[in-house]
C-alpha positions as CSV (number, residue, x, y, z in Angstrom):
1,X,113.0,40.3,-15.3
2,X,111.7,43.3,-17.0
3,X,109.0,45.6,-15.8
4,X,106.5,44.2,-18.3
5,X,107.1,40.6,-17.2
6,X,106.6,41.5,-13.5
7,X,103.3,43.3,-14.3
8,X,101.9,40.2,-16.1
9,X,103.0,37.9,-13.2
10,X,101.3,40.1,-10.7
11,X,98.0,40.2,-12.6
12,X,98.0,36.4,-13.0
13,X,98.6,35.9,-9.3
14,X,95.7,38.3,-8.4
15,X,93.4,36.4,-10.8
16,X,94.3,33.1,-9.3
17,X,93.7,34.4,-5.8
18,X,90.2,35.8,-6.6
19,X,89.3,32.6,-8.3
20,X,90.3,30.5,-5.3
21,X,88.3,32.7,-2.9
22,X,85.2,32.4,-5.1
23,X,85.5,28.6,-5.3
24,X,86.0,28.5,-1.5
25,X,82.9,30.6,-0.8
26,X,80.8,28.5,-3.2
27,X,81.9,25.3,-1.4
28,X,80.9,26.7,1.9
29,X,77.5,27.8,0.6
30,X,76.9,24.4,-0.9
31,X,77.9,22.6,2.3
32,X,75.5,24.9,4.3
33,X,72.6,24.1,1.9
34,X,73.3,20.4,2.2
35,X,73.4,20.6,6.0
36,X,70.1,22.5,6.1
37,X,68.4,20.1,3.8
38,X,69.5,17.1,5.9
39,X,68.2,18.8,9.0
40,X,64.9,19.6,7.4
41,X,64.5,16.1,6.1
42,X,65.2,14.6,9.6
43,X,62.8,17.1,11.2
44,X,65.5,18.5,13.5
45,X,65.0,22.1,12.5
46,X,62.7,24.3,10.5
47,X,63.7,27.6,9.0
48,X,61.7,30.7,9.9
49,X,58.7,31.2,7.6
50,X,60.1,34.5,6.4
51,X,63.4,32.9,5.5
52,X,61.9,30.0,3.6
53,X,61.3,29.9,-0.1
54,X,58.0,28.4,-1.4
55,X,59.8,25.3,-2.5
56,X,61.3,24.9,1.0
57,X,57.8,25.3,2.6
58,X,56.4,22.6,0.2
59,X,59.3,20.3,1.1
60,X,58.6,20.8,4.9
61,X,54.9,20.2,4.4
62,X,55.5,17.0,2.4
63,X,58.1,15.7,5.0
64,X,55.5,16.3,7.8
65,X,52.6,14.6,6.0
66,X,54.7,11.6,5.2
67,X,56.0,11.1,8.7
68,X,55.8,8.0,10.8
69,X,52.4,8.8,12.6
70,X,50.1,7.6,9.9
71,X,47.3,6.8,12.3
72,X,47.1,10.5,13.3
73,X,47.0,11.4,9.6
74,X,44.1,9.0,9.0
75,X,42.1,10.3,12.0
76,X,42.6,13.9,10.9
77,X,40.8,13.2,7.5
78,X,37.1,13.8,6.8
79,X,35.0,11.3,4.9
80,X,31.8,12.2,3.0
81,X,28.9,9.8,3.0
82,X,25.1,9.7,2.9
83,X,22.2,8.2,4.9
84,X,19.9,5.4,4.0
85,X,16.9,3.8,5.8
86,X,17.6,0.8,8.0
87,X,14.9,-1.0,6.0
88,X,13.7,-0.2,2.5
89,X,11.1,-2.6,1.1
90,X,8.9,-2.7,-2.0
91,X,5.6,-4.2,-0.7
92,X,4.0,-6.2,-3.4
93,X,0.7,-7.9,-4.0
94,X,0.7,-11.7,-3.6
95,X,-1.9,-12.2,-6.3
96,X,-2.7,-10.6,-9.7
97,X,-5.8,-8.6,-10.4
98,X,-7.2,-5.0,-10.6
99,X,-6.2,-2.7,-7.7
100,X,-9.4,-1.8,-5.8
101,X,-8.2,0.9,-3.4
102,X,-5.1,2.3,-1.7
103,X,-5.7,3.2,2.0
104,X,-2.5,5.2,2.5
105,X,-0.7,8.2,1.1
106,X,3.0,9.2,0.9
107,X,4.4,10.2,4.3
108,X,1.9,8.1,6.4
109,X,3.2,6.2,9.3
110,X,1.8,2.7,9.4
111,X,1.8,-0.2,11.8
112,X,2.8,-3.8,11.2
113,X,0.0,-5.8,9.5
114,X,-1.9,-2.6,8.6
115,X,-3.7,-2.8,5.3
116,X,-2.0,-0.6,2.7
117,X,-4.0,-1.5,-0.4
118,X,-6.4,-4.1,-1.7
119,X,-7.3,-5.8,-5.0
120,X,-10.8,-6.2,-6.2
121,X,-12.3,-9.1,-4.2
122,X,-16.0,-9.4,-5.1
123,X,-15.6,-13.0,-6.4
124,X,-13.6,-14.0,-3.3
125,X,-16.2,-12.6,-0.9
126,X,-19.0,-14.5,-2.6
127,X,-17.0,-17.7,-2.3
128,X,-16.5,-17.1,1.4
129,X,-20.2,-16.5,1.9
130,X,-21.1,-19.7,0.1
131,X,-18.5,-21.7,2.0
132,X,-19.5,-20.3,5.3
133,X,-23.2,-21.4,4.7
134,X,-22.1,-24.9,3.6
135,X,-19.9,-25.3,6.6
136,X,-22.9,-24.6,8.9
137,X,-25.1,-27.3,7.3
138,X,-26.0,-30.0,9.9
139,X,-29.0,-31.8,8.2
140,X,-27.0,-34.8,6.9
141,X,-25.1,-35.2,10.1
142,X,-28.3,-35.0,12.3
143,X,-30.0,-37.6,10.0
144,X,-27.1,-40.0,10.3
145,X,-27.1,-39.5,14.1
146,X,-30.8,-40.4,14.2
147,X,-30.2,-43.6,12.2
148,X,-27.5,-44.6,14.7
149,X,-29.9,-44.2,17.6
150,X,-32.7,-46.1,15.8
151,X,-30.3,-49.0,14.9
152,X,-29.1,-49.3,18.5
153,X,-32.7,-49.3,19.8
154,X,-33.7,-52.1,17.4
155,X,-30.6,-54.1,18.4
156,X,-31.5,-53.8,22.1
157,X,-35.0,-55.0,21.4
158,X,-33.9,-58.0,19.4
159,X,-31.3,-59.0,22.0
160,X,-34.1,-59.1,24.7
161,X,-36.3,-61.1,22.4
162,X,-33.4,-63.5,21.7
163,X,-33.0,-64.1,25.4
164,X,-36.7,-65.2,25.4
165,X,-36.2,-67.4,22.3
166,X,-38.5,-65.2,20.4
167,X,-36.1,-63.6,17.9
168,X,-33.9,-65.6,15.6
169,X,-30.1,-65.4,15.8
170,X,-29.7,-64.1,12.3
171,X,-32.0,-61.1,13.1
172,X,-29.7,-60.1,16.0
173,X,-26.7,-60.4,13.7
174,X,-28.4,-58.2,11.1
175,X,-29.3,-55.6,13.7
176,X,-25.7,-55.4,14.9
177,X,-24.5,-54.8,11.3
178,X,-27.1,-52.1,10.9
179,X,-25.7,-50.3,13.9
180,X,-22.2,-50.4,12.5
181,X,-23.4,-49.1,9.1
182,X,-25.4,-46.3,10.7
183,X,-22.3,-45.2,12.8
184,X,-20.2,-45.2,9.6
185,X,-22.7,-43.0,7.9
186,X,-22.7,-40.6,10.8
187,X,-18.8,-40.5,10.8
188,X,-18.9,-39.7,7.0
189,X,-21.3,-36.8,7.7
190,X,-19.0,-35.4,10.4
191,X,-16.0,-35.7,8.1
192,X,-17.9,-33.9,5.3
193,X,-18.7,-31.1,7.7
194,X,-15.0,-30.7,8.6
195,X,-14.1,-30.6,5.0
196,X,-16.6,-27.8,4.4
197,X,-15.1,-25.9,7.3
198,X,-11.6,-26.3,5.8
199,X,-13.0,-25.0,2.5
200,X,-14.2,-22.0,4.3
201,X,-10.7,-21.4,5.8
202,X,-9.2,-21.7,2.3
203,X,-11.6,-19.2,0.8
204,X,-11.0,-16.8,3.7
205,X,-7.3,-17.1,3.1
206,X,-7.8,-16.3,-0.6
207,X,-9.9,-13.2,0.4
208,X,-7.2,-12.1,2.8
209,X,-4.5,-12.4,0.2
210,X,-6.3,-9.8,-1.8
211,X,-5.1,-7.3,0.8
212,X,-1.6,-5.9,0.9
213,X,-0.3,-5.6,4.5
214,X,2.6,-3.7,6.0
215,X,5.4,-6.1,7.0
216,X,6.7,-3.8,9.7
217,X,6.2,-0.4,11.3
218,X,7.4,2.3,8.9
219,X,6.7,5.3,6.7
220,X,5.2,5.2,3.2
221,X,7.8,6.5,0.8
222,X,6.3,5.9,-2.6
223,X,3.1,4.6,-4.2
224,X,3.6,2.8,-7.6
225,X,0.0,2.0,-8.6
226,X,-3.4,3.7,-8.4
227,X,-6.9,2.2,-8.1
228,X,-8.0,0.7,-11.3
229,X,-4.6,-0.4,-12.5
230,X,-4.0,-4.1,-13.2
231,X,-1.3,-5.7,-11.0
232,X,0.8,-8.3,-13.0
233,X,3.6,-10.7,-11.9
234,X,6.0,-8.5,-13.9
235,X,5.2,-5.4,-11.8
236,X,3.7,-6.5,-8.4
237,X,5.1,-3.7,-6.2
238,X,2.4,-1.3,-4.9
239,X,3.9,0.6,-2.0
240,X,7.5,1.4,-0.9
241,X,7.9,1.3,2.8
242,X,10.9,2.5,4.7
243,X,12.0,2.5,8.4
244,X,13.4,5.8,9.6
245,X,13.6,5.1,13.3
246,X,17.2,4.0,12.5
247,X,19.4,5.2,9.7
248,X,22.6,4.0,8.2
249,X,25.3,6.4,7.2
250,X,27.3,4.9,4.4
251,X,30.9,5.8,3.8
252,X,33.5,4.6,1.3
253,X,36.7,4.6,3.3
254,X,40.1,4.3,1.5
255,X,41.6,0.9,2.2
256,X,44.7,2.3,3.9
257,X,42.5,4.2,6.4
258,X,40.0,1.5,7.3
259,X,42.1,0.1,10.3
260,X,41.2,3.3,12.2
261,X,37.6,2.1,12.6
262,X,36.2,-1.0,14.4
263,X,32.8,-2.5,14.4
264,X,31.0,-1.4,17.6
265,X,33.0,1.8,18.1
266,X,31.3,5.2,18.4
267,X,32.0,7.9,15.8
268,X,31.0,11.6,15.5
269,X,29.4,12.8,12.3
270,X,27.6,15.9,11.0
271,X,24.6,15.8,8.7
272,X,24.0,18.6,6.1
273,X,20.6,19.5,7.5
274,X,21.7,19.2,11.1
275,X,24.8,21.3,12.1
276,X,25.0,19.7,15.6
277,X,27.2,16.6,15.7
278,X,25.5,13.2,15.9
279,X,26.9,10.1,17.6
280,X,26.7,6.9,15.7
281,X,28.0,3.3,16.0
282,X,30.0,1.5,13.3
283,X,27.6,-1.3,12.5
284,X,29.3,-3.1,9.6
285,X,32.5,-3.0,7.5
286,X,32.6,-5.0,4.2
287,X,35.4,-7.5,4.0
288,X,36.4,-6.8,0.4
289,X,37.9,-3.8,-1.3
290,X,36.2,-2.2,-4.3
291,X,38.6,-2.8,-7.2
292,X,37.7,0.3,-9.1
293,X,37.8,2.9,-6.3
294,X,40.1,1.2,-3.8
295,X,37.7,1.8,-1.0
296,X,35.8,-0.2,1.6
297,X,32.2,0.4,2.5
298,X,31.4,1.1,6.1
299,X,27.9,1.5,7.7
300,X,27.3,3.7,10.8
301,X,24.1,3.1,12.7
302,X,22.3,6.3,13.7
303,X,19.3,6.3,16.2
304,X,16.5,8.4,14.9
305,X,13.4,7.7,17.2
306,X,12.0,11.3,16.8
307,X,12.5,11.3,13.0
308,X,14.7,14.4,13.0
309,X,17.0,13.0,10.3
310,X,16.1,12.1,6.8
311,X,17.3,9.4,4.5
312,X,19.4,10.5,1.6
313,X,21.0,13.4,3.6
314,X,24.8,14.0,3.0
315,X,26.9,13.5,6.1
316,X,30.5,14.1,7.1
317,X,32.6,11.9,9.3
318,X,34.6,14.5,11.2
319,X,38.4,14.6,11.9
320,X,37.8,13.6,15.5
321,X,37.4,10.1,14.1
322,X,36.1,7.5,16.6
323,X,35.6,7.2,20.3
324,X,36.3,3.7,21.4
325,X,33.7,2.4,23.8
């Protein structure tokens, strides 16, 4: 073999050796990466933060957030909601007519059956006055009573005369019939008086219906009509009345998280205007899922006897979730 041939053979051997070493090193690096990836996926180890690339950090975060403890993930979330009054009613007039006066203003606290407003009632008052006077009329009834007494007295006299054979039998029969007729007339007078008293009650009820009463204790939130406006069946609401002693915090909870909450359980929430946490009780959870948002409505009852909280305030159901009790 010549010198030139030996030189070519040596160069080729060196090239093959270097190529083999490079392939071997690449295989070891690939195996190490695969082992590390498997360890990270199984949660057995985590590389130091300084040694992790951004993509590795993201993979670790995703693997942690999609772990098996989904209940902890649900409890660690925050849900945004808002407060509403426990009762919110449009108090309407029961009859049509021109509004006479409004006895309340926005923000007033009212009691149950307190008059909020009233329609013009001049005609109804006159009807009550007339009916009351007619119900007190006793002339017809007293006259009928006197006729009864007179008929009975005449009958007694004829019966005594008949025992002495002075009065004829037909006169006694006629006297007895006169007593019955007089008693019937007296009964008719009594019934007429009762009817007049019932008319008085009806007119008093019509007068009362001209007033608009509060159906419960609450706060006046809005006034829709002013004195002088005509109330029609199409727009009968006069006052908006709300109850703020108790509020509802309304949340739209994702369907996959709703099992964390139970009706009757206590929860902690924070209102925008009140930084201090407030304790509430889960009052209701709707049974259906909203098809558009994929959420379930939940109402939390908040006691508010001092009126510190307002309806319409934004609130946050904190990550502490619920306290079972």
